[in-house]
N, CA, C and O of each residue as an XYZ file, in Angstrom:
368
protein
N     132.045    179.079     86.579
C     131.988    179.429     87.970
C     130.786    178.741     88.636
O     129.715    178.629     88.038
N     130.979    178.280     89.888
C     129.921    177.585     90.607
C     128.911    178.563     91.188
O     129.265    179.637     91.674
N     127.664    178.171     91.127
C     126.600    178.974     91.708
C     126.248    178.351     93.070
O     125.530    177.353     93.133
N     126.752    178.939     94.142
C     126.584    178.395     95.483
C     125.127    178.457     95.935
O     124.667    177.573     96.658
N     124.401    179.484     95.518
C     122.988    179.583     95.893
C     122.208    178.393     95.345
O     121.387    177.816     96.058
N     122.449    178.021     94.104
C     121.748    176.879     93.511
C     122.148    175.578     94.189
O     121.298    174.721     94.430
N     123.423    175.420     94.499
C     123.892    174.200     95.142
C     123.321    174.062     96.551
O     122.957    172.962     96.965
N     123.242    175.157     97.283
C     122.724    175.084     98.649
C     121.224    174.821     98.668
O     120.709    174.321     99.668
N     120.519    175.141     97.609
C     119.091    174.882     97.538
C     118.811    173.395     97.347
O     117.698    172.941     97.610
N     119.803    172.632     96.894
C     119.635    171.207     96.605
C     120.332    170.313     97.625
O     120.727    169.193     97.302
N     120.481    170.797     98.834
C     121.123    169.996     99.878
C     120.200    168.838    100.240
O     119.004    169.019    100.468
N     120.773    167.670    100.286
C     119.999    166.473    100.605
C     120.176    166.176    102.094
O     121.292    166.174    102.615
N     119.063    165.929    102.757
C     119.096    165.594    104.173
C     119.312    164.090    104.315
O     118.674    163.296    103.624
N     120.195    163.714    105.196
C     120.464    162.305    105.440
C     119.220    161.647    106.043
O     118.487    162.288    106.796
N     118.978    160.375    105.718
C     117.787    159.663    106.186
C     117.691    159.637    107.709
O     116.587    159.648    108.254
N     118.817    159.602    108.397
C     118.823    159.561    109.859
C     118.306    160.868    110.467
O     117.934    160.895    111.640
N     118.280    161.930    109.698
C     117.872    163.246    110.204
C     116.420    163.581    109.896
O     115.930    164.624    110.327
N     115.718    162.718    109.159
C     114.333    163.032    108.805
C     113.468    163.042    110.066
O     113.777    162.353    111.038
N     112.408    163.807    110.051
C     111.565    163.939    111.248
C     110.901    162.609    111.601
O     110.739    162.290    112.779
N     110.522    161.841    110.600
C     109.900    160.544    110.877
C     110.897    159.608    111.561
O     110.538    158.882    112.488
N     112.126    159.626    111.109
C     113.153    158.763    111.696
C     113.479    159.202    113.119
O     113.671    158.363    113.999
N     113.541    160.497    113.347
C     113.817    161.021    114.689
C     112.700    160.606    115.648
O     112.981    160.217    116.782
N     111.433    160.683    115.213
C     110.297    160.272    116.046
C     110.360    158.776    116.339
O     110.148    158.348    117.474
N     110.652    157.986    115.313
C     110.726    156.533    115.492
C     111.850    156.163    116.456
O     111.678    155.294    117.310
N     112.991    156.817    116.321
C     114.114    156.550    117.219
C     113.765    156.925    118.654
O     114.135    156.220    119.592
N     113.057    158.030    118.821
C     112.644    158.459    120.153
C     111.691    157.435    120.771
O     111.817    157.093    121.947
N     110.745    156.952    119.977
C     109.805    155.937    120.462
C     110.546    154.652    120.820
O     110.227    154.011    121.821
N     111.529    154.273    120.012
C     112.327    153.083    120.311
C     113.061    153.230    121.631
O     113.082    152.302    122.441
N     113.663    154.388    121.851
C     114.381    154.617    123.102
C     113.440    154.539    124.306
O     113.800    153.987    125.346
N     112.229    155.096    124.161
C     111.263    155.044    125.263
C     110.829    153.611    125.547
O     110.680    153.227    126.707
N     110.623    152.817    124.492
C     110.227    151.420    124.679
C     111.337    150.615    125.345
O     111.069    149.780    126.209
N     112.564    150.861    124.951
C     113.696    150.170    125.578
C     113.793    150.559    127.046
O     114.037    149.706    127.900
N     113.603    151.842    127.346
C     113.664    152.296    128.735
C     112.572    151.635    129.575
O     112.822    151.229    130.710
N     111.352    151.528    129.017
C     110.263    150.867    129.739
C     110.617    149.421    130.037
O     110.380    148.935    131.143
N     111.187    148.728    129.048
C     111.556    147.323    129.238
C     112.651    147.196    130.297
O     112.591    146.313    131.152
N     113.641    148.070    130.239
C     114.724    148.016    131.222
C     114.223    148.330    132.627
O     114.747    147.801    133.607
N     113.209    149.192    132.726
C     112.642    149.520    134.035
C     111.964    148.310    134.675
O     111.864    148.237    135.900
N     111.494    147.352    133.856
C     110.843    146.164    134.410
C     111.846    145.098    134.812
O     111.489    144.158    135.521
N     113.087    145.221    134.378
C     114.118    144.228    134.704
C     114.832    144.609    135.999
O     114.761    145.752    136.450
N     115.518    143.637    136.584
C     116.294    143.946    137.785
C     117.557    144.695    137.390
O     118.000    144.632    136.243
N     118.113    145.384    138.331
C     119.364    146.095    138.106
C     120.514    145.136    138.384
O     120.736    144.777    139.540
N     121.254    144.710    137.361
C     122.333    143.743    137.588
C     123.468    144.308    138.441
O     124.275    143.550    138.978
N     123.533    145.615    138.566
C     124.597    146.244    139.348
C     124.204    146.462    140.810
O     124.987    147.004    141.590
N     122.982    146.038    141.183
C     122.517    146.224    142.556
C     122.159    144.862    143.160
O     120.988    144.481    143.152
N     123.134    144.131    143.678
C     122.866    142.790    144.200
C     121.920    142.766    145.398
O     121.365    141.714    145.714
N     121.725    143.888    146.065
C     120.797    143.925    147.201
C     119.372    143.614    146.750
O     118.571    143.115    147.540
N     119.047    143.902    145.486
C     117.713    143.624    144.945
C     117.554    142.178    144.494
O     116.428    141.730    144.280
N     118.637    141.444    144.346
C     118.584    140.108    143.775
C     118.009    139.094    144.751
O     118.251    139.156    145.957
N     117.247    138.165    144.205
C     116.669    137.094    144.996
C     117.723    136.016    145.240
O     118.650    135.854    144.446
N     117.578    135.286    146.333
C     118.497    134.176    146.591
C     118.044    132.917    145.863
O     118.832    131.989    145.683
N     116.779    132.877    145.443
C     116.256    131.719    144.718
C     116.321    131.934    143.217
O     117.025    132.815    142.724
N     115.571    131.111    142.505
C     115.488    131.229    141.064
C     114.658    132.470    140.742
O     113.559    132.654    141.264
N     115.202    133.303    139.884
C     114.574    134.588    139.619
C     114.660    134.906    138.143
O     115.743    134.861    137.560
N     113.522    135.230    137.524
C     113.498    135.625    136.119
C     113.745    137.129    136.055
O     112.946    137.913    136.567
N     114.852    137.535    135.427
C     115.228    138.943    135.456
C     114.314    139.822    134.617
O     114.290    141.037    134.809
N     113.559    139.235    133.690
C     112.674    140.040    132.849
C     111.295    140.171    133.478
O     110.765    141.275    133.596
N     110.716    139.051    133.880
C     109.355    139.099    134.429
C     109.332    139.400    135.918
O     108.274    139.697    136.473
N     110.497    139.327    136.577
C     110.642    139.534    138.015
C     109.899    138.476    138.830
O     109.580    138.699    139.998
N     109.627    137.335    138.220
C     108.954    136.248    138.937
C     109.983    135.418    139.679
O     111.067    135.142    139.166
N     109.632    135.025    140.884
C     110.509    134.218    141.717
C     109.972    132.790    141.729
O     108.795    132.563    142.009
N     110.847    131.827    141.422
C     110.455    130.419    141.473
C     110.383    129.957    142.915
O     111.112    130.455    143.773
N     109.491    128.990    143.181
C     109.406    128.512    144.563
C     110.558    127.560    144.874
O     111.348    127.225    143.991
N     110.650    127.126    146.125
C     111.801    126.347    146.578
C     111.935    124.994    145.902
O     113.029    124.430    145.878
N     110.840    124.452    145.347
C     110.936    123.125    144.734
C     111.534    123.187    143.320
O     111.746    122.144    142.703
N     111.802    124.359    142.814
C     112.422    124.506    141.500
C     113.935    124.393    141.666
O     114.553    125.142    142.423
N     114.513    123.445    140.943
C     115.955    123.213    141.040
C     116.556    123.187    139.633
O     117.004    122.137    139.172
N     116.568    124.304    138.968
C     117.086    124.333    137.603
C     118.565    124.010    137.551
O     119.052    123.512    136.536
N     119.281    124.282    138.615
C     120.701    123.964    138.628
C     120.929    122.451    138.657
O     122.006    121.984    138.287
N     119.917    121.675    139.098
C     120.006    120.219    139.131
C     119.240    119.565    137.983
O     119.068    118.346    137.974
N     118.783    120.353    137.022
C     117.920    119.834    135.960
C     118.561    118.682    135.189
O     117.888    117.695    134.894
N     119.830    118.786    134.862
C     120.501    117.741    134.106
C     120.565    116.449    134.924
O     120.257    115.371    134.415
N     120.964    116.561    136.184
C     121.057    115.377    137.040
C     119.691    114.726    137.231
O     119.578    113.501    137.182
N     118.657    115.529    137.449
C     117.304    114.999    137.623
C     116.853    114.295    136.352
O     116.273    113.211    136.410
N     117.115    114.906    135.211
C     116.753    114.290    133.929
C     117.473    112.981    133.694
O     116.881    112.030    133.183
N     118.750    112.918    134.061
C     119.520    111.678    133.911
C     118.951    110.580    134.814
O     118.844    109.426    134.397
N     118.585    110.938    136.051
C     117.974    109.962    136.954
C     116.671    109.432    136.379
O     116.393    108.236    136.469
N     115.869    110.315    135.788
C     114.604    109.899    135.196
C     114.838    108.978    134.001
O     114.104    108.006    133.820
N     115.837    109.267    133.195
C     116.138    108.418    132.040
C     116.574    107.029    132.495
O     116.148    106.028    131.920
N     117.420    106.961    133.522
C     117.873    105.668    134.041
C     116.689    104.886    134.602
O     116.560    103.689    134.345
N     115.823    105.553    135.369
C     114.645    104.899    135.938
C     113.731    104.388    134.829
O     113.172    103.297    134.940
N     113.577    105.162    133.772
C     112.726    104.744    132.656
C     113.309    103.524    131.964
O     112.580    102.589    131.631
N     114.626    103.527    131.744
C     115.270    102.389    131.088
C     115.228    101.146    131.980
O     115.066    100.029    131.487
N     115.373    101.341    133.271
C     115.432    100.216    134.201
C     114.053     99.636    134.486
O     113.867     98.420    134.432
N     113.096    100.489    134.785
C     111.788    100.038    135.255
C     110.654    100.276    134.268
O     109.534     99.822    134.505
N     110.904    100.947    133.211
C     109.847    101.225    132.232
C     108.937    102.345    132.700
O     109.245    103.061    133.653
N     107.835    102.480    132.028
C     106.920    103.592    132.294
C     106.189    103.452    133.615
O     105.653    104.442    134.113
N     106.143    102.261    134.207
C     105.385    102.087    135.464
C     105.936    102.958    136.598
O     105.205    103.284    137.533
N     107.233    103.341    136.521
C     107.808    104.227    137.538
C     107.145    105.591    137.480
O     106.837    106.177    138.518
N     106.925    106.096    136.288
C     106.317    107.425    136.139
C     104.819    107.397    136.383
O     104.247    108.369    136.876
N     104.186    106.290    136.039
C     102.741    106.172    136.263
C     102.454    106.102    137.769
O     101.458    106.652    138.238
N     103.320    105.432    138.515
C     103.134    105.299    139.972
C     103.306    106.638    140.683
O     102.698    106.869    141.728
N     104.133    107.520    140.117
C     104.363    108.807    140.767
C     103.323    109.755    140.302
O     103.313    110.913    140.718
């Protein structure tokens, strides 16, 4: 016959339920919340910048930043370098 009192005394707690794990998970959730609070709300376009905007640091690039044209600008620079050599870049 099974002794239920003895078996219940040896119940093993799952690692996810330990107090240290619960504290660590709580701290993780708070850190994630802090990080999300510093980011823009992707569901609120009224807050969004019309220019280049870093969603994590909330820094706005000035008007001379053209990341959408970066490939074209780089290609123009490569052609100028091949055509005219380094003197084009030294002059600028």
